[in-house]
C-alpha positions as CSV (number, residue, x, y, z in Angstrom):
1,M,6.5,-6.5,-35.1
2,S,9.5,-5.6,-37.2
3,T,13.0,-6.4,-36.1
4,V,13.8,-2.8,-35.4
5,A,10.5,-2.3,-33.5
6,S,11.2,-5.4,-31.5
7,L,14.6,-4.2,-30.5
8,V,13.4,-0.8,-29.5
9,H,10.5,-2.4,-27.6
10,S,12.8,-4.7,-25.6
11,A,15.1,-1.8,-24.7
12,R,12.1,0.2,-23.4
13,C,10.5,-2.6,-21.4
14,Q,10.2,-2.0,-17.7
15,G,8.3,-4.2,-15.4
16,V,8.0,-4.1,-11.6
17,A,10.8,-6.7,-11.2
18,D,13.1,-4.4,-13.1
19,L,12.8,-1.8,-10.3
20,L,14.2,-4.3,-7.8
21,R,17.0,-5.3,-10.3
22,R,18.0,-1.7,-10.8
23,T,18.1,-1.0,-7.1
24,A,20.2,-4.1,-6.6
25,L,22.7,-2.7,-9.1
26,R,22.8,0.7,-7.3
27,L,22.7,-0.5,-3.7
28,P,23.8,-4.1,-3.7
29,D,24.9,-4.4,-0.1
30,K,22.2,-2.3,1.5
31,I,19.6,-4.2,3.6
32,A,16.4,-4.5,1.5
33,V,14.2,-6.6,3.8
34,R,14.5,-7.4,7.4
35,A,12.3,-9.6,9.7
36,A,12.7,-11.6,12.9
37,D,15.1,-14.1,11.4
38,T,15.8,-12.5,8.0
39,A,18.1,-9.8,6.7
40,W,18.5,-9.7,2.9
41,S,20.6,-7.2,1.0
42,Y,19.3,-5.9,-2.3
43,R,21.8,-8.2,-4.1
44,E,20.5,-11.2,-2.1
45,F,16.8,-10.2,-2.5
46,H,17.1,-9.8,-6.3
47,S,19.1,-13.1,-6.7
48,L,16.6,-15.0,-4.7
49,S,13.6,-13.6,-6.6
50,L,15.2,-14.7,-9.9
51,R,15.7,-18.2,-8.6
52,V,12.1,-18.4,-7.4
53,A,10.9,-17.0,-10.7
54,Q,12.6,-19.9,-12.4
55,G,11.1,-22.3,-9.9
56,F,7.6,-21.1,-11.0
57,A,8.7,-21.5,-14.7
58,D,9.6,-25.1,-13.9
59,L,6.0,-25.6,-12.8
60,E,5.2,-25.2,-16.5
61,L,3.5,-21.8,-16.0
62,E,3.3,-19.4,-19.0
63,L,3.2,-15.7,-19.3
64,G,-0.1,-14.3,-17.9
65,D,-0.9,-17.4,-15.7
66,R,-2.4,-16.5,-12.3
67,V,-0.8,-17.4,-9.0
68,A,-2.8,-16.9,-5.8
69,V,-1.4,-16.2,-2.4
70,I,-3.0,-16.6,1.1
71,A,-0.5,-15.7,3.8
72,R,0.5,-13.4,6.6
73,N,3.2,-10.8,6.0
74,S,6.7,-12.3,5.6
75,P,9.8,-11.7,3.6
76,I,8.8,-14.7,1.5
77,F,5.5,-12.9,0.5
78,A,7.6,-9.9,-0.6
79,C,9.9,-12.2,-2.6
80,L,6.9,-13.9,-4.4
81,R,5.7,-10.5,-5.5
82,Y,9.0,-9.8,-7.4
83,A,9.5,-13.4,-8.6
84,L,6.1,-13.6,-10.2
85,A,6.6,-10.1,-11.8
86,A,10.0,-11.2,-13.2
87,R,8.4,-14.3,-14.8
88,G,5.4,-12.4,-16.3
89,L,3.0,-14.2,-13.9
90,V,0.0,-12.5,-12.4
91,L,-0.3,-12.2,-8.6
92,V,-3.7,-12.8,-7.0
93,P,-3.4,-11.9,-3.3
94,I,-6.3,-13.2,-1.3
95,N,-7.7,-11.6,1.9
96,S,-6.8,-14.0,4.7
97,M,-10.0,-13.4,6.5
98,L,-12.1,-15.1,3.8
99,G,-13.6,-18.5,4.3
100,A,-13.2,-21.5,2.0
101,E,-16.2,-20.8,-0.2
102,E,-15.1,-17.1,-0.7
103,I,-11.6,-18.2,-1.5
104,A,-12.9,-20.8,-3.9
105,F,-14.8,-18.2,-5.8
106,I,-11.7,-16.1,-6.3
107,L,-9.7,-19.1,-7.4
108,R,-12.3,-20.1,-9.9
109,D,-12.9,-16.5,-11.2
110,S,-9.2,-15.8,-11.6
111,G,-8.4,-19.2,-13.1
112,A,-5.4,-19.4,-10.7
113,K,-3.1,-22.4,-11.5
114,V,-1.0,-22.2,-8.4
115,L,-2.0,-21.5,-4.7
116,C,0.8,-20.3,-2.3
117,V,-0.1,-20.7,1.3
118,D,1.7,-20.4,4.6
119,R,1.2,-22.6,7.6
120,E,-1.7,-20.8,9.1
121,F,-3.9,-20.9,5.9
122,A,-2.9,-24.3,4.4
123,S,-6.1,-26.0,5.6
124,V,-8.6,-23.4,4.4
125,G,-6.6,-23.1,1.1
126,R,-6.8,-26.8,0.4
127,Q,-10.5,-26.8,1.3
128,A,-11.0,-24.0,-1.2
129,T,-9.0,-25.7,-4.0
130,A,-11.3,-28.7,-3.7
131,K,-13.9,-26.5,-5.2
132,A,-11.6,-24.8,-7.8
133,T,-10.4,-27.2,-10.5
134,D,-7.9,-24.9,-12.2
135,V,-5.4,-25.1,-9.3
136,A,-2.8,-27.6,-10.3
137,S,0.0,-26.9,-7.8
138,F,0.6,-25.7,-4.3
139,V,3.5,-23.8,-2.9
140,W,4.4,-24.0,0.8
141,M,5.7,-20.6,1.9
142,H,8.3,-22.0,4.2
143,D,11.9,-23.3,3.9
144,E,11.1,-26.7,5.4
145,A,9.6,-29.6,3.4
146,A,5.9,-29.2,2.7
147,P,3.5,-31.4,4.8
148,F,1.6,-32.4,1.6
149,Q,2.9,-34.7,-1.1
150,D,1.7,-32.5,-4.0
151,T,3.3,-29.3,-2.7
152,K,6.6,-27.5,-3.5
153,S,8.3,-25.7,-0.6
154,F,9.7,-22.2,-1.0
155,R,13.2,-23.6,-0.6
156,E,12.6,-26.0,-3.5
157,L,11.6,-23.1,-5.8
158,A,14.6,-21.1,-4.6
159,N,17.0,-23.9,-5.5
160,A,16.2,-23.5,-9.2
161,V,18.9,-22.3,-11.6
162,P,17.7,-19.1,-13.3
163,G,17.2,-19.4,-17.0
164,P,16.8,-16.6,-19.6
165,A,14.9,-13.6,-18.3
166,A,11.3,-13.2,-19.4
167,T,10.5,-10.1,-21.5
168,V,7.6,-8.5,-19.7
169,D,5.6,-5.8,-21.4
170,V,4.9,-2.8,-19.1
171,R,1.3,-2.9,-20.3
172,S,0.9,-6.5,-19.3
173,L,-1.1,-7.6,-16.3
174,L,0.7,-7.5,-13.0
175,Q,-2.0,-8.5,-10.5
176,I,-5.7,-9.0,-10.0
177,L,-7.0,-7.8,-6.6
178,Y,-10.5,-8.7,-5.6
179,T,-12.8,-6.1,-4.0
180,S,-14.6,-6.8,-0.8
181,G,-17.9,-7.6,-2.5
182,T,-20.1,-5.5,-0.2
183,E,-22.8,-4.9,-2.7
184,S,-22.2,-7.9,-5.1
185,L,-19.8,-10.8,-5.7
186,P,-16.2,-9.7,-5.5
187,K,-14.8,-8.1,-8.7
188,G,-11.3,-8.7,-9.9
189,V,-9.4,-5.4,-10.4
190,M,-6.8,-5.8,-13.1
191,L,-3.7,-3.7,-12.7
192,S,-0.8,-3.6,-15.2
193,H,2.9,-3.1,-14.5
194,E,2.5,0.4,-16.0
195,A,-0.4,1.4,-13.7
196,V,1.4,0.3,-10.6
197,I,4.7,1.9,-11.6
198,S,2.9,5.2,-12.4
199,Q,1.4,5.0,-8.9
200,Y,4.8,4.4,-7.4
201,V,6.0,7.7,-8.9
202,S,3.1,9.5,-7.3
203,C,3.9,7.9,-3.9
204,V,7.6,8.7,-4.0
205,I,7.1,12.3,-5.0
206,D,4.0,13.2,-2.9
207,G,4.9,11.0,0.0
208,E,8.6,11.9,0.1
209,I,9.6,8.2,0.1
210,S,13.4,8.0,0.0
211,A,16.4,5.6,0.1
212,S,17.1,6.8,3.7
213,D,13.8,5.5,5.0
214,V,13.5,2.6,7.4
215,M,9.9,1.6,6.8
216,L,7.8,-0.7,8.9
217,H,5.3,-2.8,7.0
218,A,2.7,-4.2,9.4
219,M,-0.6,-3.9,7.5
220,P,-1.4,-6.9,5.3
221,L,0.6,-7.2,2.1
222,F,-2.5,-8.9,0.4
223,H,-3.9,-5.3,0.5
224,C,-2.7,-2.9,-2.2
225,A,-2.1,-0.1,0.3
226,Q,0.8,-1.8,2.1
227,L,2.0,-3.6,-1.0
228,D,1.9,-0.9,-3.6
229,V,1.9,2.5,-1.7
230,F,4.7,1.6,0.6
231,L,6.6,-1.6,0.0
232,G,6.9,-1.2,-3.8
233,P,7.9,2.5,-3.8
234,S,10.4,1.8,-1.0
235,I,12.1,-1.0,-3.0
236,Y,12.0,1.3,-6.0
237,V,14.1,3.9,-4.3
238,G,16.2,1.6,-2.1
239,G,14.8,2.0,1.4
240,E,15.2,-0.5,4.2
241,N,12.0,-2.5,4.9
242,I,11.0,-4.1,8.2
243,I,8.2,-6.7,7.7
244,T,5.9,-8.0,10.4
245,S,2.6,-9.8,10.7
246,D,2.1,-8.8,14.3
247,T,-0.1,-5.7,14.6
248,R,-0.6,-5.7,18.4
249,P,0.2,-2.2,19.7
250,E,2.9,-3.5,22.1
251,S,4.6,-5.3,19.2
252,L,4.5,-2.3,16.8
253,L,5.8,0.0,19.5
254,R,8.7,-2.4,20.2
255,L,9.6,-2.6,16.4
256,L,9.3,1.2,15.9
257,D,11.7,1.7,18.9
258,T,14.1,-1.2,18.3
259,H,14.7,-0.6,14.6
260,R,14.7,3.1,14.8
261,V,11.9,3.2,12.2
262,T,11.6,6.5,10.3
263,S,8.4,5.8,8.3
264,F,5.2,4.0,9.2
265,F,1.7,3.6,7.6
266,A,-1.4,2.5,9.5
267,P,-5.1,3.2,9.3
268,P,-6.6,5.5,12.0
269,T,-7.8,2.5,14.0
270,V,-4.2,1.3,14.4
271,W,-2.8,4.7,15.2
272,I,-5.5,5.1,17.8
273,S,-4.5,1.7,19.4
274,L,-0.9,2.9,19.6
275,L,-2.0,6.2,21.3
276,R,-4.1,4.2,23.8
277,S,-1.4,1.7,24.7
278,P,0.1,2.1,28.1
279,L,3.5,1.4,26.5
280,F,3.2,4.5,24.2
281,D,4.8,7.0,26.6
282,F,7.6,4.5,27.4
283,S,8.6,3.9,23.7
284,D,11.3,5.9,22.0
285,L,9.7,7.1,18.8
286,S,12.1,10.0,18.2
287,S,13.3,8.4,14.9
288,L,9.8,8.4,13.4
289,R,9.8,11.2,10.9
290,K,7.0,10.2,8.5
291,G,3.6,8.9,9.5
292,Y,0.9,7.9,7.0
293,Y,-2.7,7.1,7.4
294,G,-5.5,6.0,5.1
295,A,-8.4,3.6,4.6
296,S,-10.6,6.2,6.4
297,I,-10.2,9.8,7.4
298,M,-8.5,10.5,10.7
299,P,-10.9,12.0,13.3
300,V,-9.8,15.6,13.8
301,A,-9.5,15.1,17.6
302,V,-7.2,12.1,17.1
303,L,-5.2,14.0,14.5
304,A,-4.6,16.8,17.0
305,E,-3.5,14.3,19.7
306,M,-1.1,12.6,17.3
307,Q,0.6,15.9,16.5
308,A,0.9,16.8,20.2
309,R,2.3,13.4,21.2
310,L,4.5,12.8,18.1
311,P,5.8,16.3,17.5
312,R,8.7,15.2,15.3
313,T,6.5,13.1,13.0
314,R,5.2,14.7,9.8
315,L,1.8,13.3,8.7
316,W,0.3,12.4,5.4
317,N,-3.3,11.3,4.6
318,F,-3.4,9.0,1.5
319,Y,-6.8,8.4,0.1
320,G,-7.7,6.0,-2.8
321,Q,-9.1,2.7,-3.6
322,T,-8.0,-0.6,-5.2
323,E,-9.0,0.5,-8.7
324,I,-6.5,3.3,-8.8
325,A,-3.6,1.2,-7.6
326,P,-4.6,2.6,-5.0
327,L,-3.4,6.2,-4.4
328,A,-5.7,9.0,-5.6
329,T,-5.3,12.1,-3.4
330,V,-2.8,13.3,-0.7
331,L,-3.1,15.6,2.3
332,K,0.4,16.7,3.0
333,P,2.0,17.6,6.4
334,E,1.7,21.3,6.1
335,D,-2.1,21.0,5.6
336,Q,-2.9,18.5,8.4
337,L,-4.4,21.0,10.8
338,R,-5.2,23.8,8.3
339,K,-7.3,21.3,6.2
340,A,-8.1,18.8,9.0
341,G,-10.5,16.2,7.8
342,S,-9.6,16.6,4.2
343,A,-8.4,13.9,1.8
344,G,-6.2,16.5,0.2
345,R,-5.7,17.2,-3.5
346,P,-5.0,14.8,-6.5
347,A,-1.7,13.0,-6.5
348,L,0.9,13.8,-9.0
349,N,-0.3,11.4,-11.8
350,V,-4.0,11.8,-11.0
351,E,-6.8,14.1,-12.2
352,T,-9.8,14.2,-10.0
353,R,-13.2,15.9,-10.2
354,I,-16.4,16.0,-8.1
355,V,-19.4,15.6,-10.3
356,D,-23.2,15.5,-10.1
357,E,-25.4,12.7,-11.5
358,E,-25.1,14.2,-15.0
359,G,-21.3,14.3,-14.8
360,R,-21.0,18.1,-14.4
361,D,-18.6,19.6,-11.9
362,V,-20.4,20.6,-8.6
363,E,-20.1,24.0,-7.1
364,V,-17.7,24.6,-4.2
365,G,-19.2,23.1,-1.0
366,E,-21.7,20.9,-2.8
367,T,-21.7,17.1,-2.6
368,G,-21.0,14.9,-5.7
369,E,-19.2,11.7,-6.7
370,I,-15.4,11.5,-7.0
371,V,-14.2,10.6,-10.5
372,H,-10.7,10.1,-11.8
373,R,-8.5,10.0,-14.9
374,S,-5.0,8.5,-14.3
375,P,-2.4,6.1,-15.6
376,H,-2.8,4.5,-12.2
377,L,-6.2,3.1,-13.1
378,L,-7.2,-0.5,-13.5
379,S,-7.4,-2.0,-17.0
380,G,-10.9,-3.2,-16.2
381,Y,-12.7,-5.8,-14.1
382,F,-11.6,-9.4,-14.9
383,H,-14.2,-11.1,-17.0
384,N,-16.7,-8.3,-16.3
385,D,-17.1,-5.9,-19.2
386,E,-20.5,-4.8,-17.9
387,R,-19.1,-3.5,-14.6
388,T,-16.1,-2.0,-16.4
389,T,-18.3,0.0,-18.8
390,E,-20.5,1.1,-15.9
391,A,-17.4,2.3,-13.9
392,F,-15.9,4.3,-16.8
393,I,-19.0,6.2,-17.9
394,G,-18.1,9.4,-19.7
395,G,-14.4,8.4,-19.9
396,W,-13.8,8.9,-16.1
397,F,-13.5,6.3,-13.4
398,H,-16.5,6.6,-11.0
399,S,-15.2,5.9,-7.5
400,G,-18.5,5.5,-5.7
401,D,-17.3,7.9,-3.0
402,L,-19.2,11.1,-2.2
403,A,-17.2,14.3,-1.5
404,R,-17.2,18.1,-1.6
405,I,-14.5,20.4,-2.7
406,D,-13.4,23.7,-1.3
407,S,-12.2,26.9,-3.1
408,E,-8.6,25.7,-2.9
409,G,-9.3,22.4,-4.5
410,Y,-9.1,20.3,-1.4
411,I,-11.4,17.3,-1.3
412,Y,-13.5,16.3,1.7
413,I,-14.9,12.8,1.7
414,V,-18.6,12.8,2.8
415,D,-19.2,9.1,2.6
416,R,-19.4,6.0,0.4
417,K,-22.7,6.1,-1.5
418,K,-23.7,3.0,0.5
419,D,-22.8,4.7,3.8
420,V,-25.2,7.6,3.5
421,I,-28.0,7.1,5.9
422,K,-31.5,8.0,4.5
423,T,-33.6,8.9,7.5
424,G,-37.0,10.5,7.3
425,G,-36.4,11.7,3.8
426,E,-33.1,13.3,4.6
427,N,-29.5,12.2,3.8
428,V,-27.1,11.9,6.8
429,S,-23.4,11.5,6.4
430,S,-22.2,8.9,8.9
431,R,-18.8,10.5,8.9
432,E,-20.2,13.9,10.1
433,V,-21.9,12.3,13.0
434,E,-18.8,10.3,13.8
435,E,-16.7,13.4,13.9
436,T,-19.1,15.0,16.3
437,I,-19.0,12.0,18.7
438,Y,-15.1,12.0,18.6
439,R,-15.1,15.4,20.2
440,L,-16.2,13.7,23.4
441,G,-12.9,13.1,25.3
442,E,-14.2,9.8,26.7
443,V,-14.5,8.3,23.2
444,A,-11.8,5.9,21.9
445,E,-13.6,4.9,18.7
446,A,-16.9,5.4,17.1
447,A,-18.9,4.2,14.1
448,V,-22.3,5.4,12.8
449,V,-24.6,3.4,10.6
450,G,-28.2,3.2,9.6
451,V,-30.5,0.6,11.1
452,A,-33.9,-0.3,9.6
453,H,-36.7,1.7,11.3
454,P,-40.5,1.5,10.7
455,V,-41.0,5.3,10.7
456,W,-37.7,6.8,9.7
457,I,-36.8,4.0,7.2
458,E,-33.3,4.1,8.7
459,A,-32.4,5.3,12.2
460,V,-29.0,6.9,12.8
461,T,-27.2,4.6,15.2
462,A,-23.9,5.0,16.9
463,V,-21.6,2.3,18.2
464,V,-19.0,3.6,20.6
465,V,-15.8,2.3,22.3
466,I,-15.0,4.2,25.5
467,K,-11.4,4.9,26.6
468,D,-10.1,2.7,29.5
469,G,-11.1,4.2,32.8
470,A,-13.7,6.6,31.3
471,A,-17.4,6.6,31.7
472,L,-20.1,7.7,29.2
473,S,-23.8,7.2,28.8
474,E,-26.1,7.0,25.8
475,H,-27.9,10.2,27.1
476,E,-24.6,12.1,27.2
477,V,-23.7,11.2,23.6
478,I,-27.1,12.1,22.2
479,T,-27.2,15.4,24.2
480,H,-23.7,16.2,22.9
481,C,-24.7,15.5,19.3
482,R,-28.0,17.4,19.5
483,A,-26.2,20.5,20.8
484,S,-24.2,20.8,17.5
485,M,-26.2,19.3,14.7
486,A,-29.7,19.0,13.4
487,G,-32.1,16.7,15.1
488,F,-32.4,14.3,12.2
489,K,-28.7,13.7,12.2
490,T,-28.6,13.0,16.0
491,P,-28.3,9.3,16.8
492,K,-31.6,7.7,17.8
493,R,-29.6,5.1,19.7
494,V,-26.1,4.6,21.1
495,L,-24.6,1.2,21.9
496,F,-21.3,0.6,23.7
497,V,-18.9,-2.2,22.8
498,E,-15.4,-3.2,23.7
499,S,-14.1,-3.1,20.1
500,L,-15.3,-2.5,16.5
501,P,-15.0,-5.1,13.8
502,K,-12.1,-4.4,11.5
503,S,-10.4,-6.0,8.5
504,P,-6.8,-7.2,8.7
505,S,-5.8,-3.8,7.0
506,G,-7.5,-2.0,9.9
507,K,-10.5,-0.8,7.9
508,L,-13.8,-0.6,9.8
509,L,-16.3,-3.3,8.7
510,K,-19.6,-1.4,8.7
511,R,-21.3,-4.3,7.0
512,E,-20.6,-6.5,10.0
513,L,-21.8,-3.7,12.3
514,R,-25.1,-3.5,10.4
515,D,-25.6,-7.3,10.6
516,W,-24.9,-7.2,14.4
517,L,-27.3,-4.3,14.9
518,K,-30.2,-6.1,13.2
519,Q,-30.9,-7.9,16.5
520,F,-31.8,-4.5,18.0
521,A,-34.2,-3.4,15.3
522,P,-36.8,-2.1,15.1
523,F,-36.1,0.5,17.7
């Protein structure tokens, strides 16, 4: 690169860490991050992230080296995000529900050289690293001295004296996030600084994220929804951020009330838990102006209840997936009831189509696969050119989600391809059956899956959680469904449970449900 080109390139560089730096210049004394025992101004947050960035450099890490994190939400987690970005290091956040073997696979596949752990996951992290030889250093995500001899504490990293800033190309890799691996081994989704920043812009504009927001971050930061749809954009514009790892309804309601939170994201399962809490009607939620949901579509009956019980709260549905950083489409407040059940329309920086098997646009009302073009998109799957090529057939990213589109361009998710139940030669959308079951007032939560059957191949099976104090029978659920849908869509069996299995981000784990239901098959 010529001298002139190099100078121009340096002036135009913008990484994720630069967003925090610029906010600290604009709003130095404003609170950036708050938790139980922490309150950092933007000036303090930025300064700390630079010292920690140098601490990582002192571990002899080079641009592009991977650093894995297994931890609960904390201000330190947030700091690591910006420290690594400032140093040109690649964040590899790991799902804290995984076991040692699963973690070891991610460490090996990513080639992570450092593993950051908090107290709760130190043991499983060290078990995993025994099977992953690239990990050379540990970071203890606490201020006190680490309990292991070969481990640096966060405080030790933060005591470093910042050196010259690293020049981070906006096109360089920011993070690798591993998919859940439902159908195969987990795939490492590569996202650049450019992709994530483009996605921030869509979130800020379409989600109306602003500097006046007081935003509560309760869903796991290892998941890109909380990290990149909410925390990142909020830091970008200069909002105040309350961070917690406690997702119990009573704790969330207390935080929403005490901190006068104005903005909150949670999947439908968590919103439902808040509505069902006996403390809901005794909590002052009058400050809550913006409510976001995602991970799955909000049942229409629950949506109506939310609007009735939170009349001052405007609602957004954010739909997407890890590979698009993750925002793809948005259903805005004015459309919540008019287009109930919809995932909305493409976000600002996204182009979306619904296509058939040949890649042709489907007609209005027909079902096809969602495909995207966007600067949000992944650079590819890490060390997996075959899966990358498969995902980008025809120059569009193939989401694996099935949907239909209406005459106004609003998208309605039908199902994941793998969640379509094939029964007696017919395809059944589990989501359609779930929506029907949710119309029963006694139902708190419902999930529908296919269970192996000797005649039908798969039998439509419902698993239901009943509201406290209510009563409901299998016969009543089946009769209710049969009255409003075709016989082949009606559940062949209904089972009642106290709770449904969910990930830390609140997403329903249908794979676990299918495994549990195997004990009841064949029907």
